[in-house]
ZAZAGU-116300 format. One line per field, with one value per residue (C-alpha): residue number from 1; residue in three letters; x, y, z. Coordinates in steps of 0.2 Angstrom, whole numbers, plus 5000, padded with zeros to 4 digits. Last residue first. Layout:
<sekols>
i NUM;...;
aa ALA;...;
east X;...;
north Y;...;
up Z;...;
</sekols>
This chain:
<sekols>
i 307;306;305;304;303;302;301;300;299;298;297;296;295;294;293;292;291;290;289;288;287;286;285;284;283;282;281;280;279;278;277;276;275;274;273;272;271;270;269;268;267;266;265;264;263;262;261;260;259;258;257;256;255;254;253;252;251;250;249;248;247;246;245;244;243;242;241;240;239;238;237;236;235;234;233;232;231;230;229;228;227;226;225;224;223;222;221;220;219;218;217;216;215;214;213;212;211;210;209;208;207;206;205;204;203;202;201;200;199;198;197;196;195;194;193;192;191;190;189;188;187;186;185;184;183;182;181;180;179;178;177;176;175;174;173;172;171;170;169;168;167;166;165;164;163;162;161;160;159;158;157;156;155;154;153;152;151;150;149;148;147;146;145;144;143;142;141;140;139;138;137;136;135;134;133;132;131;130;129;128;127;126;125;124;123;122;121;120;119;118;117;116;115;114;113;112;111;110;109;108;107;106;105;104;103;102;101;100;99;98;97;96;95;94;93;92;91;90;89;88;87;86;85;84;83;82;81;80;79;78;77;76;75;74;73;72;71;70;69;68;67;66;65;64;63;62;61;60;59;58;57;56;55;54;53;52;51;50;49;48;47;46;45;44;43;42;41;40;39;38;37;36;35;34;33;32;31;30;29;28;27;26;25;24;23;22;21;20;19;18;17;16;15;14;13;12;11;10;9;8;7;6;5;4;3;2;1;
aa LYS;ALA;ARG;LYS;LYS;LEU;GLU;GLU;LYS;GLU;LEU;ALA;LYS;ARG;ILE;GLU;LYS;PHE;GLU;ALA;LEU;SER;SER;LYS;ASP;ALA;ARG;PRO;PHE;ARG;LEU;ASP;LEU;LYS;ASP;LEU;ALA;THR;VAL;ILE;ALA;SER;GLY;ILE;VAL;VAL;ARG;ALA;PHE;TRP;LYS;HIS;ASP;ALA;PRO;VAL;VAL;TYR;TRP;PRO;ALA;ASN;PRO;THR;ALA;THR;HIS;ARG;VAL;ILE;ASP;GLN;TYR;VAL;ALA;GLN;TYR;ARG;PRO;TRP;LEU;ALA;ARG;GLU;THR;ILE;ASP;GLY;MET;SER;PHE;LYS;TRP;GLN;LYS;ALA;PRO;VAL;GLU;LEU;ARG;GLU;LEU;PHE;ARG;GLN;ARG;GLN;GLU;GLU;ARG;SER;VAL;ASN;LEU;PHE;PHE;LYS;LEU;VAL;VAL;THR;GLY;ASN;ARG;SER;LEU;TYR;ARG;GLU;PHE;SER;THR;ILE;ASP;GLU;PHE;ARG;GLU;ARG;TRP;ILE;ASN;LYS;THR;ILE;LEU;LYS;PRO;PRO;LEU;GLN;GLU;LYS;ALA;LEU;VAL;ASP;PRO;HIS;VAL;ARG;THR;ILE;LEU;CYS;GLU;GLU;TYR;HIS;SER;ARG;ASN;PHE;ILE;GLY;ILE;HIS;GLY;ARG;ARG;PRO;LEU;ALA;ILE;VAL;HIS;ARG;TRP;LEU;PHE;ASP;HIS;ASP;LEU;GLU;HIS;SER;THR;PRO;GLN;LYS;PHE;ALA;HIS;VAL;ASP;CYS;GLY;GLN;PRO;ASN;ILE;GLY;ASP;PHE;ILE;ALA;LYS;ILE;ALA;SER;ASP;LYS;GLY;ALA;ALA;ASP;MET;GLY;GLN;PHE;ILE;LEU;LEU;LEU;SER;TRP;ARG;ASP;GLN;ALA;TYR;LEU;LYS;GLU;GLN;PHE;ASP;ALA;LEU;ARG;GLN;LYS;ASN;ALA;ASP;LEU;ILE;ASP;GLN;ALA;THR;GLU;LYS;ASP;LEU;ASP;GLY;LYS;ALA;ASN;THR;LYS;HIS;ASP;LYS;LEU;HIS;PHE;LYS;GLY;SER;GLY;ASP;TYR;ARG;PHE;PRO;THR;VAL;TYR;ARG;ASP;LEU;GLU;GLN;ALA;LEU;SER;ARG;SER;PRO;LYS;LYS;ASN;MET;
east 5245;5233;5228;5221;5212;5204;5198;5190;5181;5174;5168;5160;5152;5145;5138;5129;5122;5116;5107;5097;5093;5087;5076;5069;5065;5077;5069;5068;5076;5064;5053;5038;5031;5027;5046;5047;5035;5044;5061;5054;5045;5060;5072;5060;5058;5076;5081;5070;5078;5095;5089;5083;5071;5063;5048;5042;5023;5023;5009;5000;4999;4988;4980;4976;4983;4979;4966;4973;4991;4988;4977;4990;5004;4993;4991;5009;5014;5003;5010;5028;5026;5040;5051;5048;5055;5070;5073;5072;5087;5098;5106;5112;5129;5133;5134;5152;5157;5149;5143;5128;5122;5123;5112;5099;5100;5096;5081;5074;5075;5065;5052;5050;5053;5040;5048;5033;5037;5026;5027;5020;5022;5021;5014;5000;4986;4998;5001;4983;4979;4993;4985;4968;4975;4983;4968;4957;4969;4970;4951;4950;4964;4955;4938;4939;4941;4955;4947;4939;4956;4962;4978;4994;5004;5011;4995;4998;5015;5007;4995;5010;5005;4993;5005;5019;5009;4996;5008;5022;5013;5019;5036;5050;5065;5056;5065;5062;5067;5068;5063;5049;5052;5053;5042;5051;5040;5025;5033;5035;5017;5008;5005;4998;5010;5016;5023;5036;5042;5043;5053;5046;5055;5064;5060;5074;5074;5083;5085;5089;5092;5109;5114;5116;5113;5128;5121;5103;5098;5111;5110;5091;5091;5104;5094;5077;5083;5070;5081;5068;5051;5046;5042;5050;5041;5047;5041;5045;5044;5037;5039;5057;5062;5080;5079;5067;5078;5094;5084;5078;5096;5102;5087;5091;5109;5103;5091;5104;5115;5100;5096;5114;5114;5098;5106;5121;5110;5099;5082;5066;5056;5064;5050;5056;5043;5028;5013;4996;4999;4998;4979;4972;4956;4952;4958;4967;4982;4993;5009;5020;5015;5015;5033;5046;5036;5033;5052;5056;5038;5037;5054;5051;5033;5039;5029;5012;5011;5006;5000;
north 4888;4891;4908;4901;4887;4901;4911;4896;4892;4910;4907;4891;4898;4913;4902;4891;4907;4913;4897;4900;4918;4911;4898;4912;4924;4938;4955;4963;4981;4995;5005;5014;5018;5037;5040;5035;5048;5062;5056;5057;5074;5082;5075;5082;5099;5101;5096;5109;5122;5118;5118;5135;5137;5120;5125;5107;5102;5087;5075;5063;5044;5038;5054;5056;5067;5059;5071;5089;5083;5077;5091;5104;5094;5095;5114;5116;5105;5115;5132;5125;5119;5129;5121;5104;5110;5118;5102;5092;5103;5093;5096;5083;5080;5099;5097;5092;5105;5119;5134;5125;5117;5134;5141;5127;5131;5149;5145;5133;5147;5158;5145;5142;5126;5115;5099;5088;5075;5059;5049;5031;5020;5002;4990;4981;4993;5007;4998;4995;5013;5017;5006;5013;5031;5026;5017;5032;5044;5033;5033;5052;5053;5041;5049;5058;5041;5030;5013;5011;5012;4996;5002;5000;5011;5021;5031;5038;5045;5054;5063;5073;5084;5070;5055;5065;5069;5055;5041;5051;5049;5030;5037;5050;5047;5032;5029;5012;5010;4993;4983;4974;4974;4990;4991;4989;4976;4987;5002;4992;4985;5002;5006;4989;4978;4977;4994;4987;4975;4989;5000;5014;5031;5033;5028;5032;5018;5020;5006;5007;4993;4987;5004;5009;5027;5039;5051;5049;5067;5074;5061;5061;5080;5081;5070;5078;5096;5105;5105;5097;5099;5089;5072;5062;5047;5039;5021;5015;4997;4990;4974;4968;4974;4974;4984;4997;4998;5001;5014;5023;5026;5031;5043;5051;5053;5061;5072;5079;5083;5091;5102;5108;5112;5122;5132;5136;5140;5152;5147;5156;5147;5146;5149;5152;5141;5148;5138;5147;5145;5126;5128;5115;5115;5107;5090;5080;5076;5091;5093;5109;5119;5103;5098;5111;5119;5102;5098;5102;5100;5082;5078;5083;5076;5058;5054;5048;5029;5017;5000;
up 5048;5063;5057;5041;5050;5061;5046;5038;5054;5054;5036;5041;5056;5047;5034;5047;5055;5038;5036;5052;5046;5029;5038;5049;5035;5029;5028;5011;5009;5010;4998;5006;4989;4993;4993;4975;4969;4979;4972;4954;4955;4963;4950;4936;4944;4949;4931;4923;4934;4928;4910;4911;4896;4901;4912;4916;4912;4923;4917;4929;4927;4942;4945;4926;4912;4895;4888;4893;4891;4873;4868;4874;4864;4849;4850;4853;4838;4827;4832;4830;4812;4805;4819;4811;4794;4804;4813;4796;4791;4803;4819;4832;4824;4826;4845;4847;4834;4844;4833;4824;4840;4848;4835;4837;4856;4853;4841;4854;4867;4856;4853;4871;4880;4889;4893;4895;4908;4912;4927;4928;4943;4938;4951;4941;4944;4938;4922;4918;4921;4909;4896;4899;4897;4881;4873;4878;4870;4855;4853;4855;4841;4830;4831;4814;4806;4802;4806;4789;4780;4789;4798;4788;4799;4784;4783;4800;4794;4779;4792;4798;4813;4819;4816;4824;4840;4844;4840;4847;4863;4863;4868;4867;4878;4887;4904;4913;4931;4937;4953;4943;4924;4914;4899;4882;4875;4879;4869;4853;4854;4858;4839;4835;4825;4807;4809;4821;4808;4795;4808;4818;4817;4833;4851;4863;4876;4893;4905;4924;4936;4930;4926;4944;4945;4946;4933;4932;4934;4923;4908;4908;4908;4894;4883;4886;4884;4874;4859;4848;4855;4871;4878;4892;4900;4916;4920;4938;4944;4960;4968;4967;4985;4980;4965;4972;4988;4977;4967;4982;4988;4971;4969;4986;4980;4964;4973;4984;4969;4960;4975;4977;4958;4960;4974;4962;4947;4957;4964;4969;4956;4939;4927;4909;4900;4908;4909;4906;4887;4889;4894;4906;4914;4931;4937;4924;4934;4931;4940;4938;4953;4963;4960;4964;4978;4985;4987;5005;5011;5004;5010;5028;5028;5023;5007;5011;5010;4996;5000;
</sekols>
């Protein structure tokens, strides 16, 4: 059973979590969410919080892995250059890779297109005790396919199923899928990195200037940038229709990468704290076996000293 997060941790991090969390309650308008918010923080203080959250996350992950009951699915969405890759790298630096898997979903292969739109995401879900990170996700099937109808046409759906209701139906399928996951022990957290068009422009320019970042850029990025208003409208629709208490969206101000990382990390550790994670206790038979093992090891040491 879930417990409330420890009061001290909840109080400490709440201001970096609650203002950006949307669980479907009330109205949602993307324009009401600032992209350049940074709370009351400066970069130095933000780094301290990020470091503290990384340690908390490492501790929680160790217990999550050992307990082997819950799993955590983290979904990252956002426009190009919103900072998804760098946020994942910064927040999960130092995490044991044995219990954490990152999946970056690209254009579907022909094999994947021969399955339903959720299939390739289902087979990538984290198993119990693990953290799964989706860098882009099943939400692309309500985003790219909506902005670019020709992509939807490649999914080989029977024509009679492609109706004006297909997006509402996909929203229903996704919310049912995420509810199913939560009922089976997977905690679902979804992050939309909300970057401004001007900040994206500046980051694109930086990519062009820095040799180590030039590989990230393509003319396709400019083509997609021209569709900015359409993408924003679709993202608003996605968040509005798929945010639920068991799988909330966090609309993360992403113009300041350092603040985005505070929000994301704080949301993750707060959610993990609610699970009452702990190391499993050994049963009586195991404790008795441990005593025998201890005796054998101590006896081995005595023999070594006697030589």
